Every structure is written in structure tokens, then in C-alpha cells.
N, C-alpha and C positions, 0 to 999 in steps of 0.2 A: 607500203611505201614508208620510209624511214625518215626521221627527221635528223639530219647530219650538220654537225658544226665542225667547220676546220679553222683551228687554231695555229695561225702561221701559214702566210698564204703564198710561199715562195715556190720553188719549182715543184717540189715533193706535194705540199698542200694543195696548190693549183690543179696538179695533176690527179690527185687523190678526189678532190672535190667535183671536177668536171668528169671523172669517170662515175661517180656514184650520180652526177646529173643525168648522164647519158642512160644510166640504167632506171631513171624516172623517179629518184629520191630527191626531197627537198634540201637543198644545202644552201649553208650561208657561210660564207667566208669573213674569217677575223683576222684583222691585221693593225699594226699600230704606225706602219707607213703611210703617209697620204699618198704617194705616186703610186703605190701598188694598189691601194683601194681604188684610186682613179682609172687605173687600167683595169681592174677587174669590172668595175661599173660600167666602163665603156665598152665591155662585151655582153651587158646586160646582166651580169651575175649580182648577186644580192651579197654586197662586201661592207662590212661595218667594223668601226674601231673598238667597239665594246662587246663583250658576250653576254647575252640576257637569257637565262633559263627558266625564266618565269612562265608559266603555261605552257611548258614542254615536258610532258608526262613520260615520253619513251624516248628520249634523245640519245645520239651518238655524239662523243664530243672528240675528236681527234686531234692529237698533239704533233703538229709537224713543224716544231720549233727548230731554228739553227743549233747546231752542236759543234761549232769548229774547234780545232785545235788550237792551243798555244803553248808551242814548243813540244814537249813530249807528255802532254795531257790535254783533256777535253776542256774547251770554255763552256760550261754550262749556265753561265749567267743568264742569257736571253731566254734559255730554257726554263729556269727558275722563276725568272719573272712572269712568263707568261703561263706556267703552272699555278704560281700564286693568283694569278687573275681569274683562272678557270676556279681555283679554290673559292674565291669571292664570289663568283657569279654562283657555285653551287650553294650557297648559302640561302639563296632564296628559289632554288629549283623547285619543279614540280617532280614528282615521281620519283624515280630512282636511275639517274643518267648513267650512262656508260662512258668511262674516262679510256681512251685509248692512246697508248704511247705509241706513235709511229716512227719518230725521229730515230737515228742511231744514237744509242747512249750507252755506257759502259754496264757490262752485267752487274744487277743489283740496283738498277737507278729506280725502276718503277716501284718497287717497294721500299727500298731506303731512302729514296728521295720524294717520288712523286706522292704516294701516299702520305706521308707526313705533312707534306706542304698542303695538299688538299684538306686533309682534317685540320689543321691549323687555321687556314683562312676561310675554311666554310663551318668550322664549329659542327661538322657531322663526321659520322663515322662510316669507315668502310664495310661493304656489307649490308649495312642497314640502310643507309642514305645515298650509296652511289657505289658503283663496283668498278674494278680497273682491270686492264688488261694490257698485253704488248702485242702489237701487229706490226712488225718491222717492215719496212718497204724496201724493195729491190729495183728500183726502177732507173734507169738510164737518163740522163738529162737530155739527150737529143732525142728520145722518143718515151717521153715520162708518161703522157696520157696512154699511148698504145700499150705501154707495158702495163701499165693499170689495169686496161681494158681487156688483156690477154696475157694473165700471169703466169710463168713457168711454174711459181712455188708459190703458197700462200702459209705465213706461219703466224698461228694466234696461240696465246698463253695467258692463262689466268686461274687464281685458286678457285674462281666458282665456276662451277661445272656450266650452271645457267647462262653466266657470260661467254663462256666457250660456245655454247651452241647458239647463242642470238648473234655471236660475230660470224660464225660459221654459215648461219643463215643468210647473212646479209653479205658475205664476200663469195660464198661458194659459185653462185649463178656466174661468176666472170670466168669460172674454169681454172685449171691448173690444178696441180696436186696440193692437197692441205694436208698440213701438219701441226697436231697442236700439241702443247704441253701444259702441263700443271703449274710450274714454275716460271713466273716473267722471266727470270734471270736465265733461263735456258734458251728462251726466244732471242733474248738480247745478245747472247754468244752466238747464237746462230748467226745474226747479222754482222757481227764484228769478226769472226771466223771466216763467213764469206768474202768480206772485203778485202782481208788481209791475205786471204788464199788468193783472190784473183792479182792483187798487188805482187805477191810473191810468183805466180805463173809469168807474169809479165817481166820481172826482173831476171828470173831464171832465164828466158829466152832471149832476153837482153844480153845477158853474159855469153849465153852460147853463140849470138850475133857476133860479139866482139871475138871470140875465137875462132868463128868461122872466117870472119874478113881477115885475121892474121895469115889463116891457112889458105887464103884464096878459094874458100867455098861458097856455095850460094845457100843460106840458110832455108830458103822458103821450101824448097821440095825436102829437105833433111825434116823440118819442123813438121811438114805434113805427113811424113811417114813416121816419126815418133808417134804422132797423135793416134797413130793406128797399132803401133808394135808395143808401146809402152803400157803396161797393165794398168799402172796410175792413171792414164788417160781415158781408158775405156771402161776400165771395172770401177763401179763408183765404191765398193766396199773395199777396194784395196788401200792398205796403209792408214786405214782412219780408227782402229782399235785405240790406239793410244796406249801410252805408258810400256811400249815394245820396242826396242832398236831394232833396226835392221840388222841381220847377219848374214850367214853362208859365205860363199865366196865371192860373187859377183858385185855386190852392191860395194861392200868395204874396199875390195881391189879397185874398181873404176872409180870410186868418189875419190880417193887417195890418189890414185896413179894419174888421173886426169888434172888434179892439181900440179903435179910435177911437170906436165905437159905444157899447162899455162906458163909456169914459171919459165920454162925453156925459152919461151917466145916472148917472154917478158909481159905477162898479163897476171894481173892479180884478178882473183874471182871470190869477191868476199862473200858472196852467197854461198859458194859449194864450200867454203871453209866453215860458214856458220853451220851447213847442214852436218860436216862432219863433227864438229865441236858439239852439237846438239846430240848427235849420236853417241859421242863417248860419254857424255852425262849421262844419259839413260842408261848405256850399258853399265856404268861403275855404279850407278843406283842400282839396277837390277841385280848386280852380283852381291852388292850389301844386303838386299832385301832377301835373296836365296840364302846367305848365309846365315841371316837371321833366321829364318824359317827351318833351316836345317838344325840350327843350335835347338830352336824350341822343340822339334819332333824329338832329337837325341835327348833332350831332357824328359819328356814325356815317357820314354822307354827305359830311362837309366835306372 
């Protein structure tokens, strides 16, 4: 049985803590909102407004703090405040706690923000007095506890091999595919790309829905068929290499040609225009890199 603290007890924190409780671990929820604490306590849960790590030699501290957007940036103010509070608790901690960033944060946050805040407010040193990891969540609000209990994917990253092993042992019993990284920024990037891909897919089919509506077509059977016919839907390795534009005959022809169709029926397709624009940028960059490589090769044999 592990000793677990959940710092930030909203949807993600509550689901995470309840999942660990179901697995037999000892869990304490931490939050600063009285109404949230009352709600958790009404369910018989251990909920407190202050983190205390004294006499807790082998604890896990999960940061499940809010990271909303403010315009085109993340608002990390609440996240920073919560992390600073954890740092103060680390000052009197027993043993070597594992601090786990579970919130969705920009890549580089675990080492670039969390680590210095923890060290500043605790007076302790990463690797000697505490360890640090990233373990992004993949939970849906409507089924968060169920998603935690039966994950499709679990991602863990830490510079410490021992910390990866400890978190893997804690989370592996829930099942699902386990992916580990040595760089926390890689795990943070996984979560951001995961969410952005989902958003892009939804917007893609919404654009197709608009075109289908204009043409008098029922999109549902079309989308169901494309889910089977498009290699990008059924092949997990298709198109994920990065740094290589699409080429050949079909993809350039149909992306650009379909824009003309949309124009002819009075519809704008901003996502498809962006697809073409991104590909053009990559194609130009690849051509420049190829010319540079050719020049370097010619220079070696001149």
C-alpha cells in the first residue's frame, strides 16, 4: 500500500485519488476551496487544506492543479501557487517523496518551473531529498474515475530510473499500455499533442460536415467508411514521422482541388487551407536542406 497525496482535488484530482483508493492505497486530498473539501468529506474521504509530509517516509505527491488558458497562453498561476505549497511541505518531509506532475502543462514545465519552485521553497535538492516525474492524465470528465481505473495508456517520465520504476509499479496494476521516457518534457508533449490531435480531428470532420450539408450528403456513413479506408485512421504509424511533407500525386491534388470545390459552393475551409500551408512550408524547408546537403557533399569531393 502506498501513501498518496492529491494536491488539487478537482475532476482530475478526485478521479485520481478515488482510483488509488479503490486499489487499496491510503489517499489524502488537498485543496484550498472549503466547498470542495466539504464535498469530499461528505463522501467519507480524507480531505485537508494543508499538505503535511512529516512522518510520511515513502509518499507520492500528485500535482493535479488547474492550468487554464488565458488567451493564447497557459495560466499557470494556480499551478505555481500549489507547487510552492508542496515545496514548503517538502521542507519538513520524511524520506524522499516522489512529486508527480499530472496536470496538463507546456513541455518543459516539470524541470523548468516545478523543480526550481520545489527547491526554492523546500531548501532541498532534487535527487537527494525528493524526486520528480511527469505522469499526464488522459481522463474524460464524464467518466474520469472509470478512465483512471481502466486506462488505455499510461505515460511516465523521469530523469530518475528508480522513480520510473516506482511509478510503474504503482500504476501498472490498473492495466493499459505503459510508455516511459527519461525526459519529462517528452511526456508533457505527449499530452499536449494528444489533446490538440483530438481537437484537430473534431474540427476536420466538422469542416467535412459543412461541405456535406452543402452538397446534400449524409456525413455519418461517409465518416464511418473513411475511418476504415484512410490509412491515417487505422495505421498508428502513418504520417507520424515528422519533418517530411506529403507528396506524390493524390494528396497534393486532392487537398488543393477540394479547396476549389469548397470555394465553388461558397464555403471556406480554414483547416484544410492550414494543412496545405503547413505542407508547403515543410516542402520549402526540405528543399533548402536538400540543397545544403548537396552543396556540402560537392564540397567534400571538390
